[in-house]
Each structure stands twice: as structure tokens, then as C-alpha cells.
N, C-alpha and C positions, 0 to 999 in steps of 0.2 A: 292461932299460933303460926299456921302456915302463911297467913297474910302479912305478918309483920316483916319478914325479910323482903317480900316484894315491895312493901311500902318503903323500906329503907333503900332499896335499889332505885326506886322512882325518885327519891329525894336527892340522891347523889348527883353531883354535876357531871354532865357529859361534855366532852370537847368535840368540836366539829372536826371532820377529816381534814388533815393537812395536805395541801398540794405542794409537791416538791418541784416548783417551776424551774429551779436551777438544773435539776436533773433532766427534765424534759428538753430544756433549751440546749444543754450540753449534748445530749444524745442526738437531737435533731441537727445540730451544727456538724457533729461528727459524721452522721450519715450523709449529709450534703457534701462534705469534703470528700468522703469515700467515693461517692458517685462521680464527682468532678474528676477525681484522680483516675478512676477506671476509664472514664471517657477520654481523658487526655492521653493515657497509655494506649488505648485503642487507636486514637488518631495518629500517634507517633508510630505505631506499628503499621498503619496503613501507609504513611509516608515513607517509612523505611522499605516496605515491600515495593512501593513505586520506584524508589531509587534503585533497588536491585534489579528491577525489570526495565531499566532505562535503555538497555540494549535492544529491546523489541522495536523493530522498524515501525515507522508511522503506518497507520491503517490506509488501505487504498481508498481513494475517493469514489463514491458512487457515480456511475455514468449518467449523462443527461437522459439517455434513453436505454433503460436496462433490457428492453426487448419485450416480446409478447409474454403476458402473464400466463404461467402454468398453474400456479396455486397462490392464494392469498389468504391471510388470516390476521385477526387481531388477537392480542394477548399480552403477555408479559415476558420481558427479557430478565433472566435470573442470574446471569453472570457468565464469565469465561474462566476455565481452568486449564492447566496443562493437561493434555489428553491422557486419560487413564488415571488421573489423580484428582478425584472429585473435591478435595479440600484445598488443593494448591491454586488458590484464586489468583487471577491475573487482574491487576488494578491499573496498569499503564494504559494510557490513551482512552481512558473512560470505560474500559472493558469490565471494571468492577462494580459499576453503579447499576443497580436494579432499576428498571423502568417499564413503562408501558411500551409496546412495540406493535408495529404493523409490519407483518412479514409478506414479502413478495418473492416467489420463485420464478425465475425465467431460465431459458437455456443458457444465458450468460452469467447466471449466479444467483445468490441469495441476498436480498436487500432487507434489512431491519431498520425501519424508520423509528428512531427513539426520541421523542420530544424532550427537549431540555438537556439531553446528554450528547447527542450526535449520532448520525446514522452509521450503521455498520453494514459494509458491502463486502461480501465474500465471493470473489470471482469463481466461476465454474471450474477453472483449472486448479483452484486451491481446495475445493471440496474433496474430502477423503471418505466421507460416509455419514450415516445418521443412524440413530437408534432411539428407542424409548427407554427412559430410566426413571427412577423415583427421586433422584436428587443431584444437585450440583452446587459447588461453591458453599457447602455447609448448609444448604437449604434443602429440606426434604418436602416433596409435594406428593401427597398420597394419590392424587388423580394422575400423576405421571408428567414427565417432561419430554419434549423433543430435544434431544442432544445432537448437535451438528459438529462433526469432527472436520477440522480444516487445517491447512498448512499456512503459516505466516512466517516469513523469514526462514530460519532453520528450526522453528518449533512447530509442533503439532498441538493444536488447541481444541478444546471442547466448549461450545457455547450452548447454554440451555435456555429453551424457550417453552412457554406454556400457553397454548392456544386457548381462547375463550371456550372453545369446544374440543376438549382433549381427544374426542373420538376421531378427530381429523389427523392426529399424529401418525398413524400407520400409513396414510396416503402420502404424507410428507416424507416419511422414511423411504418409501418405495421410490418416489420421484427423485429425491436427492441421491440415493444409491445408483439410480440409472444415470444421472448426470455425472456423478463421480466416477462411474465405470466407463466414461466416454473415451475418446481417443487419447492415447498416451501423450501425444504432442500437447494437447490441451491441459492434461494434468501436470505436465512438466513446465507449464508457463502460467504461474499463478497470478500474473498481472494482466491476463487476457480480460478484456472487457472493462478495463478501468479508465479507458479515455473517452 
């Protein structure tokens, strides 16, 4: 008696699972359109920010001979912000593009060679100080960053670097602080060493 209902169930036709391809295609197209829209909005925001920062003067050109090397390191450039505002990214003149970097510190200033983006030269007279921090321009780096504060035009900026060996950061902070505390005449002439 108990076997009869099982036999009836076995004899009943079963339909194969139905794939709703229209739903899958619709959701996929919708998701792709959403991603494209978000990317376009981000790009428009980047362009808008660059337009707002168009009053930032051109960056100083690196000198042909920056002088004897005090410190050098390889690492990454993480971006530049308005000093003290770690989310206010500066994008004008390529300062917003993250890149690899070769840092060289001399008595005349700090040179960051950034392949594919353009070199960043901060004359000694423009250096205002340095510190270690955990983030800049919306990027948090658990191993820490070297943040260099410098003056450009009438603005004070923070630029973040991460050396391949972060244990070097304290030596960089000490050396940059020493140069930044140099003669007042040098600090008041941020174009020193740009020729």
C-alpha cells in the first residue's frame, strides 16, 4: 500500500527547470549600464575638480643638477591634498595621479621622478615640513606614509609617498624638517633651485 503512491509519483511527467534568459540578460545589461554611469560621473567629478583648481600655478621644473643626494628611495606617490585636509585631493598638473616614484632629497629640494606622469620638484624654500601618517587623498596605508608639506603659490599642500621600505620614513621626516627649518630667506623664496 505504501508502494503505490511512490509508483504513481514516478509515473507522473516532470518538467525540466526553465531558464529565464530574458531576466538574466536584463539584469546584466542593467548592471553594466550602472557601472558605466558611475564611471562617467566619477570622470566628470575629476574634470570638475581640475577646473576648480585651474588657478594653481604650474609646477616648478626640476633643475638639471639638483645637487648632492642626501637621501634616496623608491616607492609610490599616493597623491597631493590641501594641507591638513586628507580628502581634498589636488588633481591639477597631474598631482592627483598615483604612480611609482623615485625620491631624491638634496639641500636644494625634493625630487620625485614619476614615470608616465611627470616629475615633481619641491624646492627647499617651499618645504614646510614632513610627518608620517596613515593616509592621504582617500587612501589609507596601514604601513604608513611619508607626508611632505610644501607651499605652492598661495596654497599649502601635502604630498604622500610610501617608500618600499617604510622604516626609512623617520629619517626622511628628520631630514626634510631640517631643510624646512633652514634660513628664512630660503623659505621665503620657493622658486630657489628651479633653474
